[in-house]
Each structure stands twice: as C-alpha cells, then as structure tokens.
ZANU-554774 format. One record per residue (C-alpha): y negated, z negated, x negated; residue number from 0. Coordinates in steps of 0.25 Angstrom, whole numbers. Layout:
<pamis>
v:w:u:seq
Y:Z:X:NUM
...
</pamis>
This chain:
<pamis>
v:w:u:seq
-510:-242:-282:0
-513:-245:-296:1
-511:-234:-305:2
-509:-243:-317:3
-501:-255:-316:4
-496:-267:-324:5
-486:-263:-334:6
-490:-248:-335:7
-492:-242:-349:8
-506:-237:-351:9
-515:-230:-361:10
-530:-233:-363:11
-539:-221:-360:12
-553:-226:-365:13
-559:-237:-372:14
-557:-243:-386:15
-542:-244:-383:16
-540:-230:-380:17
-526:-224:-382:18
-519:-238:-382:19
-507:-240:-373:20
-503:-253:-366:21
-497:-259:-354:22
-505:-264:-342:23
-503:-279:-341:24
-511:-282:-329:25
-521:-277:-319:26
-533:-285:-318:27
-539:-278:-306:28
-539:-264:-299:29
-546:-258:-311:30
-542:-266:-324:31
-529:-268:-331:32
-525:-275:-344:33
-518:-267:-354:34
-510:-273:-365:35
-516:-271:-378:36
-528:-264:-373:37
-543:-269:-372:38
-540:-281:-380:39
-552:-290:-384:40
-554:-302:-393:41
-559:-314:-384:42
-564:-327:-390:43
-559:-339:-382:44
-563:-354:-383:45
-552:-364:-385:46
-549:-372:-372:47
-541:-385:-374:48
-539:-386:-359:49
-531:-373:-358:50
-525:-375:-372:51
-531:-362:-378:52
-536:-360:-392:53
-549:-353:-395:54
-550:-340:-403:55
-550:-325:-402:56
-540:-319:-393:57
-536:-305:-389:58
-538:-302:-374:59
-534:-290:-366:60
-544:-286:-356:61
-543:-277:-344:62
-545:-262:-345:63
-550:-253:-334:64
-538:-244:-328:65
-546:-231:-329:66
-546:-233:-344:67
-530:-233:-345:68
-520:-223:-341:69
-505:-225:-339:70
-496:-220:-350:71
-485:-209:-347:72
-473:-211:-356:73
-468:-197:-353:74
-480:-191:-359:75
-485:-202:-368:76
-499:-201:-363:77
-508:-207:-352:78
-507:-202:-338:79
-513:-204:-325:80
-506:-211:-313:81
-504:-204:-299:82
-498:-210:-287:83
-486:-203:-279:84
-480:-206:-266:85
-465:-206:-265:86
-457:-202:-253:87
-455:-216:-248:88
-471:-217:-249:89
-472:-226:-261:90
-482:-224:-272:91
-478:-222:-286:92
-487:-219:-298:93
-485:-206:-306:94
-490:-200:-319:95
-500:-189:-315:96
-496:-180:-327:97
-481:-179:-323:98
-480:-185:-309:99
-468:-195:-314:100
-468:-209:-308:101
-473:-221:-317:102
-463:-231:-320:103
-469:-245:-320:104
</pamis>
C-alpha cells in the first residue's frame, strides 16, 4: 500500500523547495511523485510543426522522491508520518502517526 497517494496534500522536507506545500498530481513509479508547484524547472523546447507546438522556454514540473515529502496534517498544520491500521473487517486504512486518526483522501 502506498503511503502517499494522488490527491494528497504534502509538504516538502528537503531540497530547494523545502517548506512548500502542494497536491500530488501523479505517481510516476513506486518511488517518485509529481507535486503541483514543486520542483519546477525551465525547459527549452524546439518548435515542432508536425505536432503544432511552438518553441521557447516552458516551465515543467519534474518528479520528486517520496522520501523528501511528508503528508500534511490539517489538524496540527504540520507534516506528519503515515501508518497503516487494520479495521475490524480486515481492511487497511492510512492513519496519521501523531494522532492515530484516519486520513481522508
């Protein structure tokens, strides 16, 4: 079970974007996620008339490793760790480690 999923509010823990908050827009693979507004770089693109794209400098959001982000806990207003808890009907749910309350996704 992935502890960080698409649509989660996260905070960046390390790197040049430390302290920024954003939403996970996609999971690239098991280790990397794309967070909205985090790890944005300038990319120079050539024009391609076959695809109808113009050239220039664009802003592109690159993936960030999931060890460098933590889920945002709205109750405390801080970053928090994620744990897994089994319910009575043997289903797994994600919980905040600090409070033990279930994560609403």
